[in-house]
N, C-alpha and C positions, 0 to 999 in steps of 0.2 A: 709915152714914156711912163713905164710904172712907177708909183712912189717908192721910194729909196725904201721905207717900211718894211714893205711888201716882197722884197728880195729874196729876204729867207725863206718867206712861202713858197715861193718861186721855186729857187733852188730845191726844195723840198719837195715841192711838187714833181719835178723832175726823176730827182735821186730813186723817191719812191714808186714812180712810173717805168721804170727801167730797171729796181731791184723787182718788182714783180713779173717784167715781163719775161726775166731771166731764169726766174723761179717755173715762171708756168711754160719756159721750154726747155727745163731741165727737172720737173717734176710732175707728176701724175695727180690728179684728184683726187684724194684717198676716199673712196664710200663711206667710210667708218671713221671720217675721222669730224669732230665736231670744235670748233674755239668759242669759247666764251671770251668779250674782249670789251674792255671801258677803261676809259680817261678820266673818270668821276671817283674810282675806287681803289683801293689796293687790295683789297680781297674779293671772292665771292660774294654777292650778296643781291637781297632783293629779287627783282626779276629775276636774274642770272641764277640765282642762286636757286630759285624753284623751278627753272628749268632744268638746268642742271641733275639736278637729284631728282627730276621723272626720269630724265635722260638714262642715270646710271639704273633706275629701277629696272627700265625695260629692256636697256641695249647695254650690258656690265661690259661685256665683248669691244664696246667701240673705246675710240683715244680721245679722250678728253683733254683740250688744252685751256691752262689760262695765261690769257694774255692781259693784266690790268697794272694801272702806270699812274696813280693822281696827278695832275698835271701843276708842277709848281713854276711859278713866271718869272723866275731868278735865272740868270744865263743859262748857270750851271743844270738847272731843271729844263731849259729849253733844250741844249742839247743831250742831255739824257733821254730829254724823251724822242728827239731825235733818231737816237738808236734804238728807241723802242720799237715805237712805229716802223721802223726797216724791219726789224725781227718779226714785225707783227705781219708785214706784206706776205711774209713768207707762209705763215699760215694761213692768212687770206687766199695766196695761191693754192692752197694743197688740201683745204678743206672741202667738206660737200654742204657743210653750214657755219656760215660766220656770224655769231650772234651779237649784239652789241645793245647797248640801254641808252644810248648819249649821240652827239655828235660825234664823228670817229675820223679824221681826217682822210687817212688811209684807204677806206672806203671811196672817196670823192674825187679820187687823182686816178683811180683806175679806170682801167674797162673788165668788168670781169667775167672770166671767163666761163664757157660752155659747162656746168657742172657744179658752180659753185653756188651756194644762195645765202644771200644776206639777210638776214632779218635782224628788224629793230623790233624790240621790246622797249620802247620809250619808257624812260623812269617817273615822268610824271602821269598820274591816272586822269582818265577823261578830257575835258578840252577846256583851259580855263583861261588864262592869261595865253597870249598871243606868241609865237616862237615859230624858227624856220622862217618860209618863204612869208607866212602871213606877216611878219613884222619889215616888210622892204617900206621903204617910206616913213619909219619911226626911226629915233634916233637911235634906239636897241640895235636895228639891221646891223649888218656886216653891210662894211662899204658896196658902192658898185666896184670898186677896181678891184674889192677883194674878190667877189663873186664872179667877175671875169677868170680868176684864175682859179678857185674851188667851186665846181657847182653843188652846194651844200645839201643834204639831204638826197642825194641823187643814188644810184644804184641799187636801192631795195629791194629783194624778191618779196617779201611778204612784211605788214605790220600787223601788231594783234592790241585791238583796243577793248574797254571795257562795255562797249553798245555801239549800235547804229546811229544813234543818234550824231554821234562825234566823228563819222568815219569822212565826212566833206568836210572839215576842218585838219584834218590828218591830211588829207589828200592835197589842200591848199599849203599846208607848211611843208610836207615832202614833193609839190608838186610831182605827182606820182595817180596812176587810176585808182579808185576807187575800189574798182574788182580785186587787188590786190591787199587789201584792207580788211581784217577778220575781228569780227566782236567777238571774241572766244574768251576775254575777259584779261586782268590783270595776275600776272602767276603771283607775287607775292601778299595779294589777297588770300590766298591760300591759308595763310598765317593764320588768320582772325577764327578761324573753322579747325581749326589741330585744337587738342584735346589739352589746351594752353590752361595751365595754372595760374591764375594771378596773384594766389598768395607766394608762389615760389617767387616770381618779379618782385613783390611786395618787400619777401625777406632782402632780396638780394639789395633793394633800393634802399632799406632801415639799415642794413649791415652796411651799405658804404655811405650812406648820408643818414644818421640818424635823426635828425631834424624834422627826416621825413615821417616818423614812426607817428601811426594816427591821424592823419593831416589829410584834408582836401586836397587833390591835388590838381592844379591848373597846367595845363601845358602850353607852352608861349612858343608858337613853332612859325616864325615868319618866313614870306618868302627871300630868294637870295637878291640881292641888289647888287647893280654893274655889269659889265660886259664881261669882261677876263675871267680868270679861274681862281682870281685872290682880290682879298679888296683891302684898304688900309684899316680901316676900323669898323665896328658897331655901335653903336649909341641907341639904346632902345628908345622909342617914340614913347614908352608907357613908362611912366614912374611909378618903380616899384617902390619907392619909399612911402610915396602916397598910399598904395595899393597895404602896404602891412601894415602903414599906420589904422586903415579904413576899415580892413576887416580883423575878422575874429580869427582868435591865436589859432585856431583848429586848420590855418590854410597856409601851405606854401606855394611856389610857383616856378616848376623846372623847365626851363629856357632849353630847348633843340634847335641851334641853328644850321642853315645848309651847311652841307661838309667844306666848301669854300668858305665862309663866312667864320667857323666855328672857333679857329685860334684867335681872332680877332676881339672877342668880344669884352665889354666896357661896362662895370658895373659900378655904381655907387656903393660906396663898402657900407652904409647906413641899411645898405639894404639884403646885406650878405648875407644874416641867417633867414634872409625869407625865401632868396633866391638858390637855385639849384643848377649850376650850369653844366648840363649834359652833354660831355664830347662821344667820348667813343664806350662807356659803361654799357647804355642801352640803344638798342638799333631802333628805328623811328615808329615799327610796328612794336615792339615794346611799350614804347613811350604812348602810344595811342591806346594801349590796353591798359596802362597804368592809370591815364589821365581821367580825371571826374567832368572837368570841361575843357577844350579847347579853345585857347585865342590864337588866329593868324588874320592875318590880312590879303596877300593876295596867292595864298599858296595853295595848290593844286590837293596836298594832305585831305583837306574836304573832304575829297572823294571816297579815298581809303576809308576816312573816319567817319562816314554817312552809315559805314555796313555795322556801326558798332552801338549808332542809336543813342545816343550820348549829347548834350547839348555844346555851342560853338557861337562865338559870336567872332566876328570882323574887326579889329581895331586900322581903319584908313585912313589916315592924317592925311596922305599925301595923294589921293585917289584921283585929282585931276592932274597932278603931273604925273602919274602912272600912265595915267590912259593918254597922255600926250608923247610920251617915252617911248610905252611899248602896245597898252591896249587890250582889251579883250574880246572872248569871240560873244560875249553876251553882256547885256546889260548890269552892269556890275552890281547896281541895288538892286534889281529885279532877281537877280539869279543870288544869289548867295543866303543859303539854309539858316540862316539868325540876325540877330542884329546888328548893325553898322554903328561904332562908334571913333570919335576925334578925339576924347579928352579921355584922359586917364580917371578925371572925375566921375562921368557917366559909368565907363566901365566898372568901375568901382562900388556903384548903386547896385547895376545889372547883378554882377557876382554876390552881392552883399542880401538881394532880395530873392538870387536864386531863381526868379521868375522864366525857364524854362519851355520854348514851343519845340518837342520832339517832333512833332505834326511835320511839320518845314524839314526836318532830317532824313526822316521817313520817306516824305514824297521825293525828294533828290536822291535821293541809293534806290529806288524805283525809275525814276530816270535816265540815271545813268551809270545802270550794269544789268545785264541782259540775264548775267547769272547769279544767283548768291549763294554758293552750294560749296567751294571750294573748292572745287575742281578746273581751275582755270589751266593749271600746268598740263592736267591731264587730259583736255582737250587741246592745248596746243601742240604739244607731240606726237599725238595720235594725228594730228592735223599735217606735222612735217613729215610722217613717216607715212602717210598715204600715197602710195604712189601715184593713185589717181586725180593728184592735185596738181597741177601745173601752173605755176607762175611767172609773171615777164616782168623785168625791171624796167 
């Protein structure tokens, strides 16, 4: 007997399946309809935005649907999400391309009809920490009971990744054939190759946060912790008060958290004028352009950031626990392109000395990007519109 906790999931599954079947019965697939859907954002951004922009440039007569809902774990939020994915299933039944960037419940509980392709533009670049089916056996993974109800990451027609090296990992994570995974690039990285004026971003930053004017900008962007779409609170393992006291006055720290963690950030008031918490004022691509140095832990941001040829450090105070909980596709200590720290004192000394090794960043970039030309979106849309390419789920 299924756990009582999973009864809402089971109910949702069969309602979505039934609704999808009805939509398939009464409506045809529109060959010129493209739906962009996400449960991690309220608006078009990241990979979805760049592919949407390229599609619009190529095929302005197509119908483009935006189906976005940032999941709220409250009871009210879950009810709203249920009705959202009910509507979502209509677009899934009637679109030529249904394009997503993360886990998407409705995709996994239906049998896709002929004529529709489900495209995964995974939000994380490269392959670093394990995800999807690769986490089975770890505490991070969904329960076996849940997997019996929902075959996660199933039904993808095509997946686009940054390089050939990571294809086997995506095939494992999504339990799919490697021939349907294409190393054509990550669309959002096109931003770094546009004629973006850093001075404009700096002016916006200093207008909003005068304390950042004429300062060295350290970006702290840790990975998401937890399994749900919200977490109770985030207490930084880095002692910002210590960093403030030890670093020169020409430095400030910009904190950019995962979308599911951003509202819960807790900061010692003593470091308030040293730390600037960025929520919705800048996206993560803009933050990487602004940053002089990146500090992260286990975040896939390092792949995108490597394209900028700037220094990075890794604050891995709980590495053993993270390996036990989730694990990585590579040996962490051999893999990361920068020094690893476990104390704020060590990190502070490195920042003071500015002893950077950019050769590691350059080698990392070369290894994990098949292309570094800012044309990932062009390649992907061309691939999708190429009638000679056939994909199977």
